[in-house]
C-alpha positions in Angstrom: -14.5 -84.9 18.7 -15.8 -84.2 22.2 -16.9 -80.6 23.0 -17.0 -79.8 26.7 -18.8 -76.7 27.8 -18.1 -75.5 31.4 -20.3 -72.7 32.8 -19.0 -71.3 36.0 -19.0 -68.1 38.0 -16.5 -65.5 36.9 -13.4 -64.8 38.9 -11.0 -67.6 38.2 -7.4 -66.7 37.2 -6.0 -67.6 33.8 -3.7 -70.1 35.6 -6.7 -71.8 37.1 -8.4 -72.0 33.7 -5.3 -73.5 32.2 -5.2 -76.2 34.8 -8.9 -77.0 34.4 -8.6 -77.4 30.6 -5.4 -79.5 31.0 -7.1 -81.8 33.6 -10.3 -82.2 31.5 -8.3 -83.0 28.4 -6.2 -85.6 30.3 -9.5 -87.4 31.3 -10.5 -87.7 27.6 -7.0 -88.9 26.7 -7.2 -91.7 29.3 -10.3 -93.0 27.6 -8.7 -93.0 24.2 -9.4 -89.6 22.7 -6.6 -87.6 21.1 -5.8 -84.4 23.0 -6.0 -82.5 19.8 -9.6 -83.6 19.3 -10.8 -82.3 22.7 -12.5 -78.9 22.5 -13.3 -77.0 25.7 -15.5 -73.9 25.9 -15.3 -71.9 29.2 -18.2 -69.6 29.9 -17.7 -67.2 32.8 -21.0 -66.0 34.3 -21.5 -63.0 36.6 -23.2 -64.1 39.9 -25.9 -61.6 39.0 -26.8 -63.7 36.0 -27.0 -67.0 37.9 -29.9 -68.0 40.2 -30.7 -70.9 42.4 -33.7 -71.5 44.6 -35.3 -68.3 43.4 -32.4 -66.0 44.4 -29.6 -64.5 42.4 -26.2 -65.9 43.4 -25.1 -62.3 43.9 -27.7 -61.9 46.8 -26.3 -64.8 48.8 
């Protein structure tokens, strides 16, 4: 049972998330995994909680 965790900035619509999980599941199905066995966890992060290069993403 694959478990996929996707961490991304908040702001995507429910439709975008539905498409993402559909596409990710299809990739696993192509390599022989049952769609029902694929678990996907989406974690929306505020830009103020994400940093790169010593700066918060909200500052860029």
